[in-house]
C-alpha positions as CSV (number, residue, x, y, z in Angstrom):
1,M,-6.6,2.2,17.9
2,L,-8.1,3.6,14.8
3,G,-8.5,7.4,14.6
4,D,-11.3,9.5,13.2
5,W,-9.9,9.1,9.7
6,A,-10.5,5.3,9.8
7,R,-14.0,5.6,11.3
8,D,-14.9,8.0,8.6
9,A,-13.4,5.6,6.0
10,A,-15.7,2.8,7.1
11,R,-18.6,5.0,5.9
12,Q,-17.0,5.6,2.5
13,S,-16.5,2.0,1.2
14,G,-15.7,1.9,-2.5
15,Q,-15.7,5.6,-2.9
16,A,-12.7,5.9,-5.3
17,R,-13.9,8.5,-7.8
18,A,-13.8,8.0,-11.6
19,V,-12.3,11.0,-13.4
20,Q,-11.4,11.9,-17.0
21,M,-8.0,10.7,-18.1
22,P,-5.7,13.8,-18.1
23,G,-2.5,13.7,-20.0
24,T,-0.4,13.8,-16.9
25,H,-1.6,10.3,-15.9
26,C,-0.7,7.0,-17.6
27,P,-1.3,3.4,-16.6
28,T,2.4,2.6,-17.0
29,Q,3.0,4.7,-13.8
30,N,2.0,1.4,-12.1
31,C,5.0,-1.0,-12.2
32,L,2.9,-4.1,-12.9
33,L,1.1,-2.5,-15.8
34,E,4.3,-1.1,-17.1
35,S,5.8,-4.6,-17.1
36,L,3.2,-6.0,-19.5
37,P,4.0,-6.7,-23.1
38,A,2.8,-3.9,-25.4
39,A,0.1,-6.0,-27.0
40,D,-1.3,-7.1,-23.6
41,L,-1.4,-3.6,-22.3
42,R,-3.1,-2.3,-25.4
43,G,-5.8,-4.9,-24.8
44,L,-6.3,-3.7,-21.2
45,L,-6.3,0.1,-21.9
46,P,-10.0,0.4,-22.9
47,H,-11.0,-1.3,-19.6
48,L,-8.8,0.7,-17.3
49,E,-10.6,3.6,-15.5
50,L,-8.6,6.4,-13.9
51,V,-9.9,7.1,-10.4
52,R,-9.1,9.7,-7.8
53,M,-8.3,8.1,-4.4
54,E,-8.8,10.3,-1.3
55,V,-7.4,9.7,2.1
56,G,-9.8,7.5,4.1
57,D,-11.5,5.9,1.0
58,V,-12.1,2.2,1.6
59,L,-11.5,0.3,-1.6
60,Y,-12.7,-2.9,-0.1
61,E,-14.1,-3.8,3.3
62,S,-13.4,-6.8,5.5
63,G,-15.4,-9.8,4.4
64,A,-17.0,-8.0,1.5
65,S,-16.6,-8.9,-2.2
66,S,-15.0,-6.3,-4.5
67,R,-16.1,-5.5,-8.0
68,H,-12.8,-4.1,-9.0
69,V,-9.0,-4.4,-8.7
70,Y,-7.0,-1.2,-8.3
71,F,-3.6,-0.4,-9.7
72,P,-2.3,2.7,-7.7
73,T,-0.1,5.1,-9.5
74,T,0.4,8.1,-7.2
75,S,-1.6,6.9,-4.2
76,I,-0.7,4.6,-1.3
77,V,-3.1,2.1,0.2
78,S,-2.8,0.3,3.6
79,L,-4.1,-3.2,4.1
80,M,-5.5,-3.2,7.7
81,Y,-6.6,-6.0,10.0
82,L,-9.1,-4.9,12.6
83,L,-10.1,-6.8,15.8
84,D,-13.5,-6.8,17.4
85,D,-12.3,-4.4,20.2
86,G,-11.3,-1.8,17.6
87,A,-7.6,-2.4,17.7
88,S,-5.9,-2.6,14.3
89,A,-2.6,-3.1,12.6
90,E,-1.3,-2.7,9.1
91,I,-0.4,-6.0,7.5
92,G,0.7,-4.6,4.1
93,V,1.2,-1.5,2.0
94,V,0.6,-1.1,-1.7
95,G,1.5,1.8,-4.0
96,N,2.6,2.0,-7.6
97,D,4.4,-1.3,-7.1
98,G,1.3,-3.4,-6.9
99,V,-2.4,-4.1,-7.1
100,I,-5.3,-4.0,-4.6
101,G,-7.8,-6.9,-4.7
102,I,-5.8,-10.1,-5.0
103,A,-8.7,-12.1,-3.5
104,I,-10.5,-11.6,-6.8
105,F,-8.0,-13.5,-8.9
106,M,-6.9,-15.9,-6.1
107,G,-10.4,-17.3,-5.9
108,G,-11.3,-16.2,-2.4
109,D,-13.6,-13.2,-3.5
110,S,-13.1,-11.6,0.0
111,T,-10.5,-11.2,2.7
112,P,-10.6,-10.4,6.5
113,S,-8.6,-7.2,5.9
114,R,-9.6,-3.7,4.8
115,A,-8.0,-1.6,2.1
116,V,-7.8,2.1,3.1
117,V,-6.3,4.9,1.1
118,Q,-3.6,6.5,3.3
119,N,-1.9,8.9,0.8
120,D,-4.2,10.5,-1.7
121,G,-3.6,10.4,-5.4
122,Y,-4.7,8.4,-8.5
123,G,-4.9,4.9,-9.8
124,Y,-6.6,2.7,-12.3
125,R,-9.4,0.3,-11.6
126,L,-10.3,-2.8,-13.6
127,D,-13.7,-4.6,-13.5
128,A,-13.4,-7.9,-11.7
129,R,-15.2,-9.7,-14.6
130,H,-12.6,-8.5,-17.1
131,L,-9.8,-9.5,-14.8
132,K,-11.2,-13.0,-14.5
133,A,-11.5,-13.3,-18.2
134,E,-7.8,-12.3,-18.5
135,F,-6.9,-15.0,-16.1
136,E,-8.8,-17.6,-18.1
137,R,-6.8,-16.5,-21.1
138,A,-3.6,-17.3,-19.0
139,G,-1.6,-14.5,-20.6
140,A,1.1,-12.2,-19.3
141,L,-1.2,-10.5,-16.7
142,L,-1.7,-13.8,-14.9
143,R,2.0,-14.3,-14.5
144,V,2.6,-10.8,-13.4
145,L,-0.1,-10.8,-10.7
146,L,0.9,-14.2,-9.3
147,R,4.5,-13.1,-8.9
148,Y,3.3,-9.9,-7.2
149,T,1.0,-11.8,-4.9
150,Q,4.0,-13.8,-3.7
151,A,5.9,-10.6,-3.1
152,L,2.9,-9.2,-1.1
153,L,2.7,-12.3,1.0
154,T,6.4,-11.9,1.8
155,Q,5.8,-8.4,2.9
156,M,2.9,-9.4,5.1
157,A,5.0,-12.2,6.7
158,Q,8.0,-9.8,7.3
159,T,5.7,-7.2,8.8
160,S,4.2,-9.7,11.2
161,V,7.7,-10.8,12.3
162,C,8.8,-7.2,12.7
163,N,5.8,-6.1,14.8
164,R,6.5,-9.1,17.1
165,H,10.2,-8.9,17.6
166,H,11.5,-5.4,16.9
167,S,11.4,-2.1,18.7
168,V,9.0,0.7,17.9
169,D,12.0,2.7,16.6
170,Q,12.9,0.0,14.1
171,Q,9.2,-0.5,13.1
172,L,8.9,3.2,12.5
173,C,12.0,3.3,10.4
174,R,10.7,0.4,8.3
175,W,7.3,2.1,8.0
176,L,8.8,5.3,6.8
177,L,11.1,3.6,4.2
178,M,8.2,1.6,2.8
179,R,6.3,4.9,2.2
180,L,9.3,6.6,0.7
181,D,9.7,3.7,-1.8
182,R,6.2,4.5,-3.1
183,L,6.1,8.3,-3.0
184,H,7.6,10.9,-5.2
185,G,9.5,13.1,-2.7
186,S,10.5,12.9,0.9
187,T,7.4,14.3,2.6
188,I,4.9,12.0,4.3
189,K,1.6,13.5,5.4
190,V,0.5,11.5,8.4
191,T,-0.3,12.0,12.1
192,Q,1.3,10.0,15.0
193,E,-2.1,8.6,15.9
194,V,-2.4,7.1,12.4
195,I,1.1,5.6,12.6
196,G,0.2,4.1,15.9
197,G,-2.8,2.5,14.4
198,M,-0.8,1.2,11.5
199,L,1.9,-0.3,13.8
200,G,-0.5,-1.5,16.5
201,V,1.2,0.5,19.2
202,R,0.3,3.5,21.4
203,R,0.7,7.0,20.0
204,E,3.0,7.8,22.9
205,G,5.5,5.2,21.7
206,V,5.4,6.7,18.2
207,T,6.0,10.2,19.6
208,E,9.0,9.0,21.5
209,A,10.5,7.1,18.5
210,A,9.8,10.1,16.2
211,G,11.5,12.4,18.7
212,R,14.6,10.3,18.7
213,L,14.8,10.3,14.9
214,Q,14.3,14.1,14.9
215,R,17.0,14.7,17.4
216,A,19.3,12.6,15.3
217,G,18.6,14.8,12.3
218,I,16.9,12.1,10.3
219,I,13.4,13.5,10.1
220,R,11.7,16.8,10.8
221,Y,8.2,16.3,12.3
222,S,5.4,18.8,12.5
223,R,1.7,18.0,13.1
224,G,0.5,15.8,10.3
225,R,3.7,15.9,8.4
226,I,7.1,14.1,8.4
227,D,10.0,15.3,6.2
228,V,12.7,12.7,5.8
229,L,16.0,14.6,5.8
230,D,18.5,11.8,5.6
231,R,17.3,8.6,4.0
232,A,20.8,6.9,4.2
233,L,20.9,7.5,8.0
234,L,17.4,6.2,8.3
235,E,18.4,3.0,6.6
236,T,21.1,2.5,9.2
237,R,18.4,2.5,12.0
238,V,16.0,0.1,10.4
239,C,15.9,-3.7,11.2
240,E,16.7,-6.4,8.7
241,C,13.0,-6.8,7.8
242,Y,13.2,-4.0,5.3
243,A,16.1,-5.3,3.4
244,A,14.8,-8.9,3.5
245,Y,11.5,-7.8,1.9
246,R,13.2,-5.6,-0.7
247,E,15.6,-8.4,-1.7
248,E,12.7,-10.9,-2.2
249,S,10.5,-8.4,-4.0
250,D,13.3,-7.4,-6.4
251,R,14.0,-11.1,-7.1
252,L,10.3,-11.8,-7.9
253,L,9.5,-8.7,-9.9
254,Q,12.6,-7.6,-11.7
255,H,12.1,-10.1,-14.6
256,I,8.4,-10.0,-15.0
């Protein structure tokens, strides 16, 4: 079930806040933008707007069209699928490795999922009209985003398989590792209720799984915060889904 953070998020759709571009932020903190040839990136720079993303901000809502795509730099965004009864599950996660809003350039305009900021930070947004113009030009950005889309679809498929066939312990390990890959540091600010909503399991199941990891010395958990103490040991507890996704993602994106 969704917690208060998600119910509040539904009332904040599209609330990523534009800010001035401080010197500590740069578009190349996003891996996709960093991979662009210098000339292509220079052409995009005047159209990229730095935005602050707060926990709970909804970047796009289920079934609604979006006016922007977002390139996270220090934030993490969850792609959530919600059922009519209020149940939910995370189908994908995007950080500085990717882009939010693939429906815009794939021609669908909207998707049945919701994009919710889970870890606050910054990113850059690009107007949908400018993105479409870039696609019509069929330049480097087109190739980069199509390869990323295939990697994201792989992540979604692997997540679906994992949620169906693997234990809550293994799912939690995968979930933690996917966050660590997109964060600077080893601390994840999140509650067990939120993790339960992401995995589509009861909070009690997350509590038990987190307790086993803590007793093994892998994590230290306090309310609203998880510190990963031993990533190497965490990787020994995760199912094959994590490695399968990383291998395919590296194959697709290492030469863009």
